[in-house]
C-alpha positions in Angstrom: -31.5 -48.2 13.4 -31.3 -51.9 16.5 -33.5 -55.4 16.3 -36.9 -54.7 17.0 -37.7 -58.6 16.6 -35.9 -60.8 17.4 -36.1 -64.4 15.6 -35.1 -66.6 17.8 -34.5 -70.5 17.2 -33.6 -73.2 19.3 -32.2 -76.7 17.4 -31.5 -80.4 17.5 -30.1 -82.3 14.2 -33.0 -81.4 12.0 -30.5 -79.5 10.1 -32.5 -79.4 6.8 -35.6 -77.6 7.8 -33.7 -75.3 10.0 -31.9 -74.4 6.0 -35.6 -73.9 4.6 -36.8 -71.8 7.6 -34.1 -69.3 7.1 -34.3 -69.5 3.7 -38.1 -68.5 4.5 -37.5 -65.9 7.2 -35.0 -64.1 4.3 -37.1 -64.3 1.1 -39.4 -63.1 3.4 -38.0 -60.6 5.7 -40.6 -59.1 8.4 -40.2 -55.5 7.6 -39.8 -54.1 11.3 -35.8 -54.3 11.8 -34.9 -57.5 13.3 -32.5 -60.3 14.1 -32.5 -63.9 13.7 -30.6 -65.8 16.5 -30.0 -70.3 16.5 -28.7 -71.8 18.7 -27.0 -75.5 17.8 -27.5 -77.7 21.1 -24.4 -80.4 19.8 -25.8 -81.4 16.1 -23.7 -84.7 14.1 -24.4 -83.5 10.8 -22.8 -80.2 10.6 -25.9 -78.0 11.5 -23.5 -75.2 12.6 -21.4 -75.4 10.1 -24.6 -74.3 7.1 -25.3 -71.8 9.4 -22.3 -70.0 9.2 -21.3 -70.7 5.8 -24.8 -70.3 4.4 -26.5 -67.4 6.7 -23.8 -65.4 8.4 -26.5 -63.4 8.8 -27.7 -65.0 11.8 -25.8 -64.3 15.6 -24.9 -68.9 16.0 -24.4 -70.2 19.6 -22.9 -73.2 19.4 -23.1 -75.9 22.4 -21.6 -79.5 22.7 -24.0 -81.0 24.1 -28.2 -80.8 23.7 -29.5 -78.8 26.3 -32.8 -79.1 25.7 -35.7 -76.6 23.8 -35.7 -74.6 27.7 -32.2 -74.0 27.8 -31.1 -73.7 24.0 -34.0 -70.9 23.9 -33.1 -69.3 26.9 -29.5 -68.5 25.7 -31.0 -66.6 22.9 -33.5 -65.0 24.7 -30.4 -63.5 27.2 -28.5 -62.4 24.2 -31.7 -61.3 21.9 -31.8 -57.1 21.4 -35.2 -56.5 20.4 -38.1 -55.3 21.8 -40.4 -58.2 21.0 -38.5 -61.6 20.8 -40.1 -64.5 18.6 -39.4 -68.1 19.8 -39.8 -69.4 16.3 -39.1 -73.6 15.6 -37.0 -74.9 13.2 -39.1 -76.9 11.4 -41.3 -73.9 10.3 -41.3 -71.4 7.2 -42.5 -68.5 5.4 -44.8 -69.6 2.8 -45.4 -66.5 0.3 -48.4 -68.5 -1.3 -49.6 -68.7 2.2 -48.6 -65.8 4.3 -45.1 -63.8 3.7 -46.2 -60.7 6.0 -47.2 -63.3 8.8 -44.4 -61.6 11.4 -45.7 -58.3 10.9 -49.3 -59.4 11.5 -47.8 -61.0 15.2 -45.8 -58.2 16.0 -48.8 -55.4 15.2 -50.8 -57.0 17.5 -48.6 -56.3 20.1 -48.1 -53.3 19.2 -51.7 -52.7 19.6 -52.7 -54.6 22.1 -50.2 -53.2 25.3 -51.5 -55.6 27.9 -50.8 -58.7 25.4 -48.4 -60.5 26.4 -48.0 -63.0 23.9 -49.4 -63.8 20.3 -49.0 -67.7 18.5 -49.7 -67.9 15.2 -52.2 -70.7 12.7 -50.2 -73.4 12.2 -50.6 -75.1 9.0 -49.8 -79.0 7.5 -48.0 -78.4 4.9 -50.6 -80.2 3.1 -52.6 -77.3 4.0 -54.6 -78.6 7.4 -55.0 -76.5 9.3 -52.7 -78.0 13.4 -55.2 -78.3 16.1 -52.4 -76.0 18.5 -53.7 -74.3 21.8 -55.2 -76.1 24.3 -56.4 -75.4 27.4 -54.8 -75.6 31.2 -54.6 -79.4 32.0 -56.5 -78.7 35.4 -57.5 -82.0 37.3 -61.4 -81.6 35.9 -60.2 -81.2 31.8 -57.5 -84.3 32.5 -60.1 -86.5 33.7 -62.2 -86.0 31.2 -59.6 -86.8 28.3 -57.9 -90.2 30.7 -62.1 -91.2 30.3 -63.0 -90.3 26.9 -65.7 -88.7 28.1 -64.2 -85.6 26.1 -64.2 -87.1 23.2 -68.3 -87.7 23.6 -69.0 -84.4 24.9 -66.2 -82.5 23.3 -68.0 -78.9 23.3 -68.5 -79.6 27.5 -65.8 -81.8 28.8 -62.9 -81.0 25.8 -62.0 -77.9 27.3 -58.5 -79.5 27.8 -57.9 -80.2 23.8 -60.4 -77.3 23.3 -62.4 -80.3 20.9 -64.8 -77.8 20.2 -62.6 -75.0 18.3 -61.5 -75.2 15.2 -58.1 -72.7 14.6 -60.0 -70.4 12.5 -60.9 -67.5 14.1 -59.5 -65.4 16.5 -59.0 -65.5 20.5 -57.5 -65.6 23.5 -56.7 -68.9 24.6 -54.3 -70.4 28.1 -51.9 -72.0 26.2 -50.9 -72.1 22.0 -48.1 -74.3 21.0 -45.9 -72.3 21.1 -44.3 -72.8 17.5 -44.8 -69.7 16.5 -44.9 -66.8 19.7 -44.5 -64.0 19.7 -43.5 -62.5 23.6 -43.4 -59.1 24.8 -40.3 -57.9 26.0 -42.1 -56.1 29.1 -43.8 -59.4 29.9 -40.6 -61.5 30.3 -38.5 -59.5 32.0 -42.0 -58.9 34.4 -41.9 -63.0 34.5 -38.8 -64.2 33.8 -37.8 -67.0 30.9 -38.6 -70.4 30.1 -38.2 -73.4 33.4 -35.3 -75.1 32.8 -37.1 -77.8 34.3 -39.5 -78.4 31.6 -36.5 -79.4 29.1 -39.2 -80.0 26.2 -42.5 -80.6 27.5 -44.9 -78.4 29.6 -42.7 -75.7 29.6 -45.0 -73.4 27.2 -47.3 -74.2 29.0 -45.5 -73.1 32.4 -44.1 -69.8 30.5 -48.3 -68.9 29.1 -49.6 -70.0 32.9 -46.9 -67.5 34.1 -48.3 -64.6 31.8 -52.0 -65.7 32.5 -50.5 -64.9 37.0 -49.2 -61.9 36.4 -52.3 -59.6 34.6 -50.9 -61.0 30.6 -53.6 -62.1 28.0 -52.3 -65.0 25.5 -54.1 -64.4 22.3 -54.8 -67.2 19.2 -54.5 -65.0 15.8 -55.7 -67.2 13.0 -54.3 -64.1 10.8 -50.7 -64.8 11.2 -50.2 -68.0 9.7 -46.7 -70.0 8.7 -46.2 -73.5 7.4 -44.7 -75.9 11.1 -43.6 -79.6 9.0 -43.5 -80.1 13.4 -42.1 -83.1 15.7 -38.6 -83.0 13.3 -36.4 -83.1 17.2 -39.2 -85.3 19.5 -39.4 -87.8 16.5 -35.6 -89.2 16.7 -36.3 -90.4 20.3 -39.7 -91.8 20.7 -39.5 -93.5 23.6 -37.5 -91.1 25.1 -39.6 -88.5 24.3 -42.8 -90.3 25.8 -40.9 -90.1 28.8 -40.0 -86.9 28.7 -43.8 -85.9 28.7 -44.9 -87.9 31.4 -42.4 -86.3 33.8 -42.9 -83.5 32.6 -46.1 -84.0 33.2 -45.7 -84.1 36.8 -43.0 -81.2 37.3 -46.5 -79.6 35.7 -48.3 -80.4 38.8 -45.7 -80.5 41.1 -44.8 -76.5 40.6 -48.6 -75.0 39.6 -50.9 -77.2 41.2 -49.7 -77.6 45.3 -52.7 -79.2 46.7 -55.1 -82.0 46.1 -55.3 -83.6 42.6 -52.2 -82.2 41.4 -50.4 -83.1 45.0 -51.0 -86.3 44.4 -49.7 -86.1 41.1 -46.2 -84.3 42.5 -46.0 -86.9 45.1 -44.3 -88.8 42.1 -42.3 -85.8 40.8 -40.0 -85.5 42.9 -38.4 -82.2 44.8 -40.0 -78.8 44.3 -37.6 -77.1 41.3 -35.8 -74.1 41.8 -37.7 -70.7 40.8 -36.7 -69.6 36.6 -34.0 -67.5 35.8 -34.7 -64.4 34.7 -34.3 -62.1 31.9 -32.2 -58.9 32.1 -33.3 -55.1 31.3 -32.3 -53.9 27.8 -32.5 -49.6 27.0 
């Protein structure tokens, strides 16, 4: 039987964390038929050789340069054979003490809810703390509340962007969960297209979730599925560049999505309007 679940991991210079991630997947393998795909974006630390030697069953894609998170994952999504498409960060682990069946729980959720286009797991720090991994869409009002400090003063009423009133312990439909462990429905991706590569590192997940929502799909946060997430393993390597990238991606997001009003002012700083997102070929 072919793969039902395709686990897609884009990596850049996180060899040891990637090894731990792949070891955890091997030790706590999903019950559904699955495949693991890894792209190495020009790492300097022998990552591709490690994967080839220690995890020969992994489908490995090696790039000479760092294509970025979006393009690296699109490379894997195009090659994926599964009905379910999992975006999984290289700095995550399936922890048997926490939740050995996390990925099966995510798959079961999509199987049970055909109107859900994506579902995200609860992300947990190695010390056991739950990460605040869900946010609202960055509307003008929500961002203004953050930048003026009003969101901290009135978190329940004005903290929509960072979801300051949500404890991340209960199930709910959300705008945009972090894509560190995000399971996507292939049919939904066929309708909306792949990750938009004009957002190489940041805001590609925001754009993806907004396109899902506009196409009529629901995005859920499911704390019943929990995984370890170390967080920021790649972005910490270039902090100043990542700060600029985050700012530029936010501006590009407004250029693409907002169109008029406050978003139009920001979009004037972001450059030319981007091309449409690439598409996902149909399989099976």
